[in-house]
C-alpha positions in Angstrom: 0.5 0.1 0.0 1.3 3.7 -0.5 0.2 6.3 -2.3 -0.8 6.4 -5.9 2.0 8.2 -7.3 3.9 5.1 -6.5 6.5 4.6 -4.2 6.5 3.9 -0.2 4.6 5.8 1.8 6.5 7.9 4.6 10.3 7.5 2.2 11.8 10.9 1.5 10.6 12.7 3.8 7.1 12.4 1.9 3.9 11.7 3.6 0.0 11.2 2.9 -2.5 14.0 3.3 -6.0 12.4 4.5 -8.0 11.4 1.3 -4.6 11.0 -0.9 -5.5 8.3 -3.1 -3.7 4.7 -2.2 -3.0 1.9 -4.4 -0.9 -1.2 -3.7 2.6 0.0 -4.7 6.1 -2.6 -4.9 7.8 -2.8 -1.5 10.3 -4.8 -2.8 13.7 -4.6 -1.3 11.6 -3.1 1.9 13.1 -5.6 4.1 15.8 -5.5 3.5 16.0 -2.0 5.7 17.8 -1.7 8.9 14.4 -0.3 10.5 12.4 -3.2 9.0 11.3 -6.1 10.2 9.3 -8.9 8.9 7.8 -12.3 11.0 5.8 -15.4 9.6 1.9 -15.3 10.3 0.6 -18.6 10.9 -2.8 -19.8 9.6 -2.6 -17.3 6.8 -3.1 -18.9 3.0 0.0 -17.4 0.9 -1.8 -17.5 -2.6 -5.1 -15.2 -1.0 -2.4 -12.9 0.2 -0.8 -12.4 -2.9 -3.9 -12.0 -5.2 -5.0 -9.0 -2.2 -1.9 -7.1 -3.1 -1.6 -7.4 -6.4 0.2 -4.1 -7.8 -1.4 -0.7 -9.1 -4.8 -2.1 -6.8 -6.8 0.7 -6.3 -7.2 1.3 -2.3 -9.6 4.4 -1.9 -8.4 7.4 0.1 -5.9 7.6 3.0 -7.3 8.4 6.9 -8.0 6.9 10.1 -9.7 3.8 8.7 -7.9 3.1 5.3 -3.6 3.1 6.5 -0.9 1.0 6.0 -1.9 -1.0 9.4 -5.6 -1.3 8.7 -4.6 -3.0 5.1 -2.2 -5.2 6.9 -4.7 -6.5 9.1 -7.8 -6.7 7.1 -5.4 -8.8 4.4 -4.6 -11.0 7.1 -7.9 -11.7 8.3 -9.6 -12.3 5.0 -6.7 -14.9 4.1 -6.9 -16.4 7.7 -7.5 -20.6 7.1 -11.1 -21.5 8.0 -11.4 -23.7 11.0 -7.8 -22.3 12.7 -7.3 -21.2 15.9 -6.4 -18.2 14.6 -9.8 -18.1 12.9 -11.4 -18.9 16.0 -9.5 -16.2 17.6 -10.2 -14.0 15.2 -13.9 -14.0 15.0 -13.9 -13.4 18.9 -12.3 -10.9 19.2 -13.9 -9.1 16.6 -17.4 -9.8 18.2 -16.3 -8.8 21.6 -14.8 -5.2 19.9 -17.3 -4.3 17.8 -19.5 -4.8 20.7 -17.2 -1.8 22.6 -17.1 2.2 21.2 -14.0 1.2 18.4 -14.2 1.5 14.5 -14.0 -2.0 12.6 -10.4 -0.4 11.6 -9.5 -0.4 15.1 -10.8 -3.7 15.5 -8.9 -5.7 12.7 -5.7 -3.5 13.9 -5.4 -5.4 17.1 -7.5 -8.3 16.3 -4.8 -9.6 14.3 
């Protein structure tokens, strides 16, 4: 995910303003940066993830409910393998969170 003009968000002192258009962008090599961290997420279908991060896909405007964190949470939640312990936890967490005052995007972020 990143600005529709291309590139990686918040690189080279650039930042997104509320409503700026977003797309899925190429982040090749970003995992090698000194400040990057990567980890495997169990019980997630990799082919599903690949299909959801198809390069150039339009993702709407940048904002509190549509940003890198909510996008990642949404992809992971959508691609969690059914009948896995992660899926059970996810559904319970989302149900409890949605009954609170938190918005949908925040619930997906904290329930991943």
